[in-house]
TITI-910093 format. One record per atom (N, C-alpha, C, O, CB): residue number from 1; chain; x, y, z. Coordinates in steps of 0.1 Angstrom, whole numbers, plus 2048, in hexadecimal, padded with zeros to 3 digits. Glycine has a CB too. Example, Ala and Ser with C-alpha at 12.3 -4.5 7.8 and 13.67 -1.06 7.14 Angstrom:
REM residues 2
+------+-------+-----+-----+-----+
| resi | chain |  xx |  yy |  zz |
+------+-------+-----+-----+-----+
|    1 |     A | 884 | 7C7 | 84E |
|    1 |     A | 87B | 7D3 | 84E |
|    1 |     A | 884 | 7DF | 84E |
|    1 |     A | 88E | 7DF | 855 |
|    1 |     A | 871 | 7D3 | 85A |
|    2 |     A | 880 | 7EA | 847 |
|    2 |     A | 889 | 7F5 | 847 |
|    2 |     A | 881 | 800 | 84F |
|    2 |     A | 886 | 80B | 850 |
|    2 |     A | 88D | 7FA | 839 |
+------+-------+-----+-----+-----+
This chain:
REM residues 85
+------+-------+-----+-----+-----+
| resi | chain |  xx |  yy |  zz |
+------+-------+-----+-----+-----+
|    1 |     A | 80D | 1D3 | 88E |
|    1 |     A | 801 | 1D9 | 888 |
|    1 |     A | 7F8 | 1DE | 892 |
|    1 |     A | 7F4 | 1D7 | 89C |
|    1 |     A | 7FA | 1CF | 87E |
|    2 |     A | 7F4 | 1EB | 892 |
|    2 |     A | 7ED | 1F2 | 89B |
|    2 |     A | 7DE | 1F1 | 896 |
|    2 |     A | 7DC | 1F4 | 88A |
|    2 |     A | 7F2 | 1FF | 89C |
|    3 |     A | 7D5 | 1EE | 89C |
|    3 |     A | 7C6 | 1ED | 899 |
|    3 |     A | 7C0 | 1F7 | 8A4 |
|    3 |     A | 7C4 | 1F8 | 8AF |
|    3 |     A | 7C1 | 1DD | 89B |
|    4 |     A | 7B5 | 1FD | 89F |
|    4 |     A | 7AF | 207 | 8A8 |
|    4 |     A | 7A1 | 202 | 8AF |
|    4 |     A | 799 | 1FA | 8A9 |
|    4 |     A | 7AC | 214 | 89F |
|    5 |     A | 79E | 207 | 8BB |
|    5 |     A | 794 | 204 | 8C1 |
|    5 |     A | 788 | 20D | 8BD |
|    5 |     A | 78A | 217 | 8B6 |
|    5 |     A | 798 | 204 | 8CF |
|    6 |     A | 77C | 20B | 8C1 |
|    6 |     A | 771 | 215 | 8BC |
|    6 |     A | 774 | 223 | 8C1 |
|    6 |     A | 76E | 22C | 8BB |
|    6 |     A | 764 | 211 | 8C2 |
|    7 |     A | 77C | 226 | 8C8 |
|    7 |     A | 77F | 233 | 8CF |
|    7 |     A | 78A | 239 | 8C3 |
|    7 |     A | 78E | 245 | 8C4 |
|    7 |     A | 786 | 232 | 8E0 |
|    8 |     A | 78E | 231 | 8BA |
|    8 |     A | 797 | 235 | 8B1 |
|    8 |     A | 7A6 | 235 | 8B7 |
|    8 |     A | 7AF | 23B | 8B1 |
|    8 |     A | 792 | 243 | 8AC |
|    9 |     A | 7A8 | 22F | 8C1 |
|    9 |     A | 7B5 | 22F | 8C7 |
|    9 |     A | 7BA | 21F | 8C8 |
|    9 |     A | 7B2 | 217 | 8CD |
|    9 |     A | 7B4 | 236 | 8D3 |
|   10 |     A | 7C6 | 21D | 8C4 |
|   10 |     A | 7CA | 20E | 8C5 |
|   10 |     A | 7C8 | 207 | 8D2 |
|   10 |     A | 7CA | 20D | 8DD |
|   10 |     A | 7D8 | 20C | 8C2 |
|   11 |     A | 7C6 | 1FA | 8D1 |
|   11 |     A | 7C6 | 1F2 | 8DF |
|   11 |     A | 7D4 | 1EA | 8DD |
|   11 |     A | 7D5 | 1E2 | 8D4 |
|   11 |     A | 7B8 | 1E8 | 8E1 |
|   12 |     A | 7DD | 1EC | 8E6 |
|   12 |     A | 7EB | 1E6 | 8E5 |
|   12 |     A | 7ED | 1DE | 8F2 |
|   12 |     A | 7E7 | 1E1 | 8FC |
|   12 |     A | 7F6 | 1F0 | 8E4 |
|   13 |     A | 7F5 | 1D3 | 8EF |
|   13 |     A | 7FA | 1CA | 8F8 |
|   13 |     A | 809 | 1C8 | 8F8 |
|   13 |     A | 80F | 1C6 | 8EE |
|   13 |     A | 7F3 | 1BF | 8F6 |
|   14 |     A | 810 | 1C9 | 904 |
|   14 |     A | 81E | 1C8 | 905 |
|   14 |     A | 822 | 1B9 | 906 |
|   14 |     A | 81E | 1B2 | 90F |
|   14 |     A | 823 | 1D0 | 912 |
|   15 |     A | 829 | 1B5 | 8FF |
|   15 |     A | 82E | 1A7 | 8FB |
|   15 |     A | 83A | 1A4 | 906 |
|   15 |     A | 839 | 19A | 90E |
|   15 |     A | 833 | 1A7 | 8E9 |
|   16 |     A | 845 | 1AC | 906 |
|   16 |     A | 851 | 1AA | 90A |
|   16 |     A | 84F | 1A5 | 91A |
|   16 |     A | 848 | 1AB | 921 |
|   16 |     A | 85A | 1B7 | 909 |
|   17 |     A | 857 | 199 | 91F |
|   17 |     A | 856 | 193 | 92B |
|   17 |     A | 84A | 190 | 930 |
|   17 |     A | 849 | 191 | 93D |
|   17 |     A | 85D | 19A | 933 |
|   18 |     A | 83F | 18D | 928 |
|   18 |     A | 832 | 18A | 92D |
|   18 |     A | 831 | 179 | 92F |
|   18 |     A | 828 | 174 | 937 |
|   18 |     A | 826 | 18F | 921 |
|   19 |     A | 83A | 172 | 928 |
|   19 |     A | 83A | 163 | 92A |
|   19 |     A | 82B | 15C | 929 |
|   19 |     A | 823 | 15E | 91F |
|   19 |     A | 83F | 160 | 93A |
|   20 |     A | 82A | 155 | 932 |
|   20 |     A | 81D | 14C | 931 |
|   20 |     A | 811 | 157 | 931 |
|   20 |     A | 806 | 155 | 92A |
|   20 |     A | 81B | 141 | 93E |
|   21 |     A | 813 | 15F | 937 |
|   21 |     A | 806 | 16B | 939 |
|   21 |     A | 803 | 170 | 92C |
|   21 |     A | 7F8 | 171 | 927 |
|   21 |     A | 80A | 179 | 943 |
|   22 |     A | 80E | 174 | 925 |
|   22 |     A | 80C | 17A | 916 |
|   22 |     A | 804 | 16E | 90D |
|   22 |     A | 7FC | 171 | 905 |
|   22 |     A | 81B | 17D | 90E |
|   23 |     A | 808 | 162 | 90F |
|   23 |     A | 801 | 15A | 907 |
|   23 |     A | 7F2 | 157 | 90A |
|   23 |     A | 7EA | 154 | 901 |
|   23 |     A | 808 | 14E | 906 |
|   24 |     A | 7EF | 158 | 918 |
|   24 |     A | 7E3 | 158 | 91B |
|   24 |     A | 7DA | 164 | 917 |
|   24 |     A | 7CF | 163 | 913 |
|   24 |     A | 7E3 | 157 | 929 |
|   25 |     A | 7E1 | 16F | 917 |
|   25 |     A | 7D9 | 17B | 913 |
|   25 |     A | 7D6 | 17A | 904 |
|   25 |     A | 7CB | 17D | 8FF |
|   25 |     A | 7E0 | 189 | 916 |
|   26 |     A | 7E1 | 176 | 8FB |
|   26 |     A | 7E0 | 173 | 8ED |
|   26 |     A | 7D4 | 169 | 8EB |
|   26 |     A | 7CC | 16A | 8E1 |
|   26 |     A | 7EE | 16D | 8E8 |
|   27 |     A | 7D2 | 160 | 8F4 |
|   27 |     A | 7C7 | 155 | 8F0 |
|   27 |     A | 7BB | 15D | 8F2 |
|   27 |     A | 7B2 | 15D | 8E9 |
|   27 |     A | 7C6 | 146 | 8FA |
|   28 |     A | 7BA | 165 | 8FF |
|   28 |     A | 7AE | 16C | 901 |
|   28 |     A | 7AB | 175 | 8F5 |
|   28 |     A | 7A0 | 174 | 8F0 |
|   28 |     A | 7AF | 173 | 90E |
|   29 |     A | 7B2 | 17D | 8F2 |
|   29 |     A | 7B2 | 188 | 8E8 |
|   29 |     A | 7AC | 180 | 8DA |
|   29 |     A | 7A3 | 185 | 8D4 |
|   29 |     A | 7C2 | 18E | 8E5 |
|   30 |     A | 7B3 | 176 | 8D7 |
|   30 |     A | 7AF | 16F | 8CA |
|   30 |     A | 7A0 | 169 | 8CC |
|   30 |     A | 797 | 16A | 8C3 |
|   30 |     A | 7BB | 162 | 8C7 |
|   31 |     A | 79D | 163 | 8D8 |
|   31 |     A | 791 | 15F | 8DA |
|   31 |     A | 785 | 16A | 8DA |
|   31 |     A | 77A | 166 | 8D7 |
|   31 |     A | 791 | 158 | 8E6 |
|   32 |     A | 788 | 176 | 8DE |
|   32 |     A | 77F | 180 | 8DE |
|   32 |     A | 77F | 189 | 8D2 |
|   32 |     A | 777 | 192 | 8CF |
|   32 |     A | 781 | 187 | 8E9 |
|   33 |     A | 788 | 185 | 8CA |
|   33 |     A | 78A | 18D | 8BC |
|   33 |     A | 78C | 19B | 8BE |
|   33 |     A | 787 | 1A4 | 8B7 |
|   33 |     A | 77E | 18D | 8B2 |
|   34 |     A | 794 | 19F | 8C9 |
|   34 |     A | 797 | 1AC | 8CD |
|   34 |     A | 7A1 | 1B1 | 8C2 |
|   34 |     A | 7AA | 1AA | 8BD |
|   34 |     A | 79D | 1AC | 8DC |
|   35 |     A | 7A0 | 1BF | 8BF |
|   35 |     A | 7AB | 1C4 | 8B6 |
|   35 |     A | 7B6 | 1C9 | 8BF |
|   35 |     A | 7B4 | 1D3 | 8C6 |
|   35 |     A | 7A6 | 1D0 | 8AD |
|   36 |     A | 7C1 | 1C2 | 8C0 |
|   36 |     A | 7CC | 1C5 | 8C9 |
|   36 |     A | 7D7 | 1C6 | 8BF |
|   36 |     A | 7D6 | 1BF | 8B5 |
|   36 |     A | 7CE | 1BB | 8D5 |
|   37 |     A | 7E2 | 1CF | 8C2 |
|   37 |     A | 7EE | 1D0 | 8BC |
|   37 |     A | 7F9 | 1CB | 8C7 |
|   37 |     A | 7F9 | 1D0 | 8D2 |
|   37 |     A | 7F0 | 1E0 | 8B6 |
|   38 |     A | 802 | 1C2 | 8C4 |
|   38 |     A | 80B | 1BD | 8CE |
|   38 |     A | 817 | 1C7 | 8CB |
|   38 |     A | 81C | 1C8 | 8BF |
|   38 |     A | 80E | 1AD | 8CC |
|   39 |     A | 81D | 1CC | 8D6 |
|   39 |     A | 829 | 1D5 | 8D5 |
|   39 |     A | 834 | 1CF | 8E0 |
|   39 |     A | 832 | 1C7 | 8E9 |
|   39 |     A | 825 | 1E5 | 8DA |
|   40 |     A | 83E | 1D4 | 8DC |
|   40 |     A | 84B | 1D2 | 8E4 |
|   40 |     A | 850 | 1DD | 8EC |
|   40 |     A | 84D | 1E8 | 8E9 |
|   40 |     A | 856 | 1CF | 8DA |
|   41 |     A | 858 | 1DA | 8F8 |
|   41 |     A | 85D | 1E6 | 8FE |
|   41 |     A | 864 | 1EF | 8F8 |
|   41 |     A | 864 | 1FB | 8FD |
|   41 |     A | 863 | 1E4 | 908 |
|   42 |     A | 86B | 1EE | 8EE |
|   42 |     A | 873 | 1F5 | 8E6 |
|   42 |     A | 869 | 1FF | 8DE |
|   42 |     A | 86C | 20B | 8DB |
|   42 |     A | 87C | 1EC | 8DC |
|   43 |     A | 85C | 1F9 | 8DA |
|   43 |     A | 854 | 203 | 8D5 |
|   43 |     A | 850 | 20E | 8DF |
|   43 |     A | 851 | 21A | 8DC |
|   43 |     A | 848 | 1FD | 8CF |
|   44 |     A | 84C | 20A | 8EA |
|   44 |     A | 84A | 216 | 8F5 |
|   44 |     A | 854 | 21D | 8F8 |
|   44 |     A | 852 | 229 | 8FB |
|   44 |     A | 845 | 211 | 902 |
|   45 |     A | 860 | 219 | 8F9 |
|   45 |     A | 86B | 222 | 8FC |
|   45 |     A | 86D | 22C | 8F0 |
|   45 |     A | 870 | 237 | 8F1 |
|   45 |     A | 879 | 21A | 900 |
|   46 |     A | 86A | 227 | 8E3 |
|   46 |     A | 86C | 22F | 8D8 |
|   46 |     A | 861 | 23A | 8D6 |
|   46 |     A | 862 | 241 | 8CC |
|   46 |     A | 86E | 227 | 8CD |
|   47 |     A | 858 | 23A | 8DE |
|   47 |     A | 84D | 245 | 8DE |
|   47 |     A | 841 | 241 | 8D8 |
|   47 |     A | 839 | 249 | 8D3 |
|   47 |     A | 850 | 251 | 8D8 |
|   48 |     A | 83E | 234 | 8D8 |
|   48 |     A | 830 | 22F | 8D2 |
|   48 |     A | 826 | 234 | 8DA |
|   48 |     A | 81C | 237 | 8D3 |
|   48 |     A | 82D | 220 | 8D2 |
|   49 |     A | 825 | 236 | 8E6 |
|   49 |     A | 81A | 238 | 8EF |
|   49 |     A | 816 | 247 | 8EC |
|   49 |     A | 80A | 24B | 8EC |
|   49 |     A | 81E | 236 | 8FF |
|   50 |     A | 820 | 24F | 8EA |
|   50 |     A | 81E | 25D | 8EA |
|   50 |     A | 81A | 260 | 8DA |
|   50 |     A | 811 | 269 | 8D8 |
|   50 |     A | 82D | 265 | 8EF |
|   51 |     A | 81E | 25B | 8D1 |
|   51 |     A | 81B | 25D | 8C3 |
|   51 |     A | 80C | 256 | 8C0 |
|   51 |     A | 804 | 25D | 8BA |
|   51 |     A | 827 | 256 | 8BB |
|   52 |     A | 80A | 24B | 8C5 |
|   52 |     A | 7FF | 245 | 8C2 |
|   52 |     A | 7F8 | 240 | 8CF |
|   52 |     A | 7F8 | 234 | 8D2 |
|   52 |     A | 801 | 23B | 8B9 |
|   53 |     A | 7F2 | 249 | 8D8 |
|   53 |     A | 7ED | 245 | 8E5 |
|   53 |     A | 7E2 | 238 | 8E4 |
|   53 |     A | 7D9 | 238 | 8DC |
|   53 |     A | 7E6 | 252 | 8EC |
|   54 |     A | 7E6 | 22F | 8EC |
|   54 |     A | 7DB | 223 | 8EA |
|   54 |     A | 7D0 | 226 | 8F2 |
|   54 |     A | 7D0 | 22D | 8FC |
|   54 |     A | 7E0 | 214 | 8EE |
|   55 |     A | 7C3 | 21E | 8EC |
|   55 |     A | 7B8 | 21E | 8F5 |
|   55 |     A | 7B9 | 218 | 901 |
|   55 |     A | 7B2 | 21C | 90B |
|   55 |     A | 7AF | 218 | 8F0 |
|   56 |     A | 7C3 | 20E | 902 |
|   56 |     A | 7C7 | 206 | 90E |
|   56 |     A | 7D4 | 200 | 90C |
|   56 |     A | 7D7 | 1FC | 901 |
|   56 |     A | 7BB | 1FB | 913 |
|   57 |     A | 7DB | 1FF | 915 |
|   57 |     A | 7E7 | 1F7 | 915 |
|   57 |     A | 7E6 | 1EB | 91E |
|   57 |     A | 7E7 | 1EC | 92B |
|   57 |     A | 7F3 | 200 | 919 |
|   58 |     A | 7E4 | 1E0 | 917 |
|   58 |     A | 7E6 | 1D3 | 91F |
|   58 |     A | 7F2 | 1CF | 921 |
|   58 |     A | 7FB | 1D0 | 918 |
|   58 |     A | 7E1 | 1C8 | 918 |
|   59 |     A | 7F4 | 1CA | 92E |
|   59 |     A | 803 | 1C6 | 932 |
|   59 |     A | 800 | 1BA | 93A |
|   59 |     A | 7FC | 1BB | 946 |
|   59 |     A | 80C | 1D2 | 93B |
|   60 |     A | 801 | 1AD | 933 |
|   60 |     A | 800 | 1A2 | 93A |
|   60 |     A | 80B | 19F | 945 |
|   60 |     A | 816 | 1A5 | 946 |
|   60 |     A | 7FF | 197 | 932 |
|   61 |     A | 807 | 196 | 94D |
|   61 |     A | 810 | 193 | 959 |
|   61 |     A | 81D | 18F | 955 |
|   61 |     A | 820 | 190 | 949 |
|   61 |     A | 80C | 188 | 961 |
|   62 |     A | 826 | 18A | 95F |
|   62 |     A | 833 | 187 | 95C |
|   62 |     A | 83B | 18C | 967 |
|   62 |     A | 835 | 18F | 971 |
|   62 |     A | 838 | 18C | 950 |
|   63 |     A | 848 | 18D | 965 |
|   63 |     A | 852 | 194 | 96F |
|   63 |     A | 851 | 1A1 | 96D |
|   63 |     A | 854 | 1A6 | 962 |
|   63 |     A | 860 | 190 | 96E |
|   64 |     A | 84D | 1AA | 977 |
|   64 |     A | 84D | 1B8 | 975 |
|   64 |     A | 85B | 1BE | 975 |
|   64 |     A | 85D | 1C8 | 96F |
|   64 |     A | 845 | 1BF | 981 |
|   65 |     A | 863 | 1B8 | 97D |
|   65 |     A | 872 | 1BC | 97B |
|   65 |     A | 877 | 1BB | 96D |
|   65 |     A | 87E | 1C4 | 968 |
|   65 |     A | 87C | 1B2 | 983 |
|   66 |     A | 874 | 1B0 | 966 |
|   66 |     A | 87A | 1AF | 959 |
|   66 |     A | 873 | 1B7 | 950 |
|   66 |     A | 879 | 1BC | 946 |
|   66 |     A | 87B | 1A1 | 954 |
|   67 |     A | 865 | 1BA | 951 |
|   67 |     A | 85D | 1C3 | 948 |
|   67 |     A | 865 | 1D0 | 949 |
|   67 |     A | 86A | 1D6 | 940 |
|   67 |     A | 84E | 1C5 | 94D |
|   68 |     A | 866 | 1D5 | 958 |
|   68 |     A | 86C | 1E1 | 959 |
|   68 |     A | 87B | 1E4 | 953 |
|   68 |     A | 87E | 1EF | 94E |
|   68 |     A | 86C | 1E4 | 967 |
|   69 |     A | 882 | 1D9 | 954 |
|   69 |     A | 890 | 1DA | 94E |
|   69 |     A | 88F | 1DB | 93F |
|   69 |     A | 895 | 1E3 | 938 |
|   69 |     A | 89A | 1CE | 952 |
|   70 |     A | 885 | 1D2 | 939 |
|   70 |     A | 883 | 1D4 | 92A |
|   70 |     A | 87D | 1E1 | 925 |
|   70 |     A | 87F | 1E5 | 91A |
|   70 |     A | 87A | 1C8 | 926 |
|   71 |     A | 877 | 1E7 | 92D |
|   71 |     A | 871 | 1F3 | 929 |
|   71 |     A | 87B | 1FF | 92A |
|   71 |     A | 87B | 208 | 922 |
|   71 |     A | 864 | 1F6 | 931 |
|   72 |     A | 884 | 1FE | 934 |
|   72 |     A | 890 | 208 | 935 |
|   72 |     A | 889 | 214 | 93B |
|   72 |     A | 87D | 215 | 93D |
|   72 |     A | 897 | 20B | 925 |
|   73 |     A | 892 | 21E | 93F |
|   73 |     A | 88D | 22B | 943 |
|   73 |     A | 884 | 233 | 93C |
|   73 |     A | 87B | 239 | 941 |
|   73 |     A | 896 | 233 | 944 |
|   74 |     A | 887 | 232 | 92E |
|   74 |     A | 87D | 23A | 925 |
|   74 |     A | 86F | 234 | 924 |
|   74 |     A | 865 | 23A | 924 |
|   74 |     A | 884 | 23C | 916 |
|   75 |     A | 870 | 228 | 924 |
|   75 |     A | 864 | 21F | 922 |
|   75 |     A | 85B | 220 | 92F |
|   75 |     A | 84F | 222 | 92E |
|   75 |     A | 868 | 20F | 91F |
|   76 |     A | 861 | 21F | 93A |
|   76 |     A | 859 | 221 | 947 |
|   76 |     A | 854 | 230 | 948 |
|   76 |     A | 848 | 232 | 94B |
|   76 |     A | 864 | 21E | 954 |
|   77 |     A | 85B | 238 | 944 |
|   77 |     A | 855 | 246 | 944 |
|   77 |     A | 849 | 247 | 93C |
|   77 |     A | 83F | 24D | 93F |
|   77 |     A | 860 | 250 | 93F |
|   78 |     A | 84B | 240 | 92F |
|   78 |     A | 83F | 243 | 926 |
|   78 |     A | 833 | 23B | 92B |
|   78 |     A | 828 | 240 | 928 |
|   78 |     A | 842 | 23F | 917 |
|   79 |     A | 834 | 22F | 933 |
|   79 |     A | 82A | 228 | 937 |
|   79 |     A | 824 | 230 | 943 |
|   79 |     A | 818 | 230 | 945 |
|   79 |     A | 82E | 21B | 939 |
|   80 |     A | 82C | 236 | 94B |
|   80 |     A | 826 | 240 | 955 |
|   80 |     A | 81D | 24B | 951 |
|   80 |     A | 813 | 24F | 956 |
|   80 |     A | 831 | 246 | 95D |
|   81 |     A | 823 | 24F | 946 |
|   81 |     A | 81C | 25C | 93F |
|   81 |     A | 80F | 258 | 93A |
|   81 |     A | 805 | 25F | 93B |
|   81 |     A | 824 | 264 | 932 |
|   82 |     A | 80E | 24B | 933 |
|   82 |     A | 803 | 246 | 92C |
|   82 |     A | 7F7 | 242 | 937 |
|   82 |     A | 7EB | 244 | 935 |
|   82 |     A | 807 | 23A | 923 |
|   83 |     A | 7FD | 23D | 943 |
|   83 |     A | 7F2 | 23A | 94D |
|   83 |     A | 7ED | 247 | 954 |
|   83 |     A | 7E2 | 247 | 959 |
|   83 |     A | 7F8 | 22F | 959 |
|   84 |     A | 7F5 | 252 | 955 |
|   84 |     A | 7F0 | 25F | 959 |
|   84 |     A | 7E6 | 264 | 950 |
|   84 |     A | 7DD | 26B | 954 |
|   84 |     A | 7FB | 268 | 95C |
|   85 |     A | 7E8 | 263 | 943 |
|   85 |     A | 7E1 | 269 | 939 |
|   85 |     A | 7D2 | 263 | 939 |
|   85 |     A | 7CA | 267 | 931 |
|   85 |     A | 7E8 | 267 | 92C |
+------+-------+-----+-----+-----+
């Protein structure tokens, strides 16, 4: 489920390979009642960042190598493009 920020753009958080850090972020998000949509690496690789640019992409800690592998070449390219935008 995508929810929008006051800017009208969704606030998204990447779940894959987040492990403990994802749980901590989820707890913080719920405590602050922030409107966040959790997404998977496959969503990014399939073009979600291009079709619905987020107000912010939250990427909790974890093993960066595993996140990179999970995103794959298309997903990594999409994240780089989103950061540059």
